[in-house]
C-alpha positions as CSV (number, residue, x, y, z in Angstrom):
1,X,19.2,28.2,35.2
2,X,16.3,30.3,33.6
3,X,16.7,28.4,30.0
4,X,17.1,25.1,31.7
5,X,15.8,22.1,29.6
6,X,14.0,19.7,32.0
7,X,14.2,16.2,31.0
8,X,11.9,13.7,32.7
9,X,12.3,9.7,31.8
10,X,11.2,6.7,33.5
11,X,13.5,3.3,33.2
12,X,14.3,0.3,34.9
13,X,16.8,0.4,38.0
14,X,19.2,-1.8,35.6
15,X,19.1,0.4,32.6
16,X,19.7,3.5,35.0
17,X,22.5,1.8,36.7
18,X,24.1,0.9,33.1
19,X,23.4,4.1,32.0
20,X,25.1,5.5,34.8
21,X,28.1,3.2,34.4
22,X,28.4,4.4,30.6
23,X,28.1,7.9,31.0
24,X,30.5,7.7,33.9
25,X,33.0,5.8,31.8
26,X,32.6,8.4,28.7
27,X,33.0,11.3,31.2
28,X,36.2,9.8,32.6
29,X,37.8,9.4,29.2
30,X,36.9,12.7,28.2
31,X,38.2,14.3,31.4
32,X,41.7,12.4,31.1
33,X,42.1,13.4,27.6
34,X,41.3,17.2,28.2
35,X,43.5,17.3,31.6
36,X,46.2,16.4,30.2
37,X,46.0,18.4,26.9
38,X,48.4,21.3,26.2
39,X,45.5,23.6,26.2
40,X,45.2,23.1,30.1
41,X,48.8,21.9,31.1
42,X,49.6,25.2,32.8
43,X,45.9,25.9,34.2
44,X,46.1,25.2,38.1
45,X,44.5,22.4,39.0
46,X,42.0,24.1,41.2
47,X,40.4,25.5,38.2
48,X,41.2,23.1,35.6
49,X,38.1,21.2,35.7
50,X,35.8,24.3,35.6
51,X,37.7,25.5,32.2
52,X,37.3,22.1,30.7
53,X,33.4,22.2,31.6
54,X,32.9,25.6,30.4
55,X,34.4,24.8,27.0
56,X,33.1,21.3,26.6
57,X,29.1,21.4,27.6
58,X,28.8,18.1,26.7
59,X,30.7,17.1,29.6
60,X,28.6,19.2,31.8
61,X,25.6,17.6,30.8
62,X,27.0,14.5,31.8
63,X,27.6,15.8,35.2
64,X,24.0,16.8,35.5
65,X,23.0,13.4,34.3
66,X,24.9,11.5,36.4
67,X,23.9,13.7,39.5
68,X,20.1,13.0,38.6
69,X,21.0,9.4,38.3
70,X,22.5,8.8,41.6
71,X,20.0,10.7,43.4
72,X,17.1,8.6,41.6
73,X,19.2,5.2,42.5
74,X,19.8,6.5,46.0
75,X,16.0,6.9,46.6
76,X,15.0,3.6,45.1
77,X,17.5,2.0,47.2
78,X,16.2,3.7,50.3
79,X,12.7,2.7,49.8
């Protein structure tokens, strides 16, 4: 990503876990809402997720945030 925005922050593990849970819940609600919408009903399941992420960049950002939080929390647990 050539024009990527890099966000660096520090938070307590409890805050990171709470943020991860919140973002995950928001993402699940959004995905469920769009997955069954008429617009995507006939999009094959194999490409439906990618199609939704393309149209809703906030969901793609949530995926990136969840990945970063997961990696950071795993690293914390391993140390």
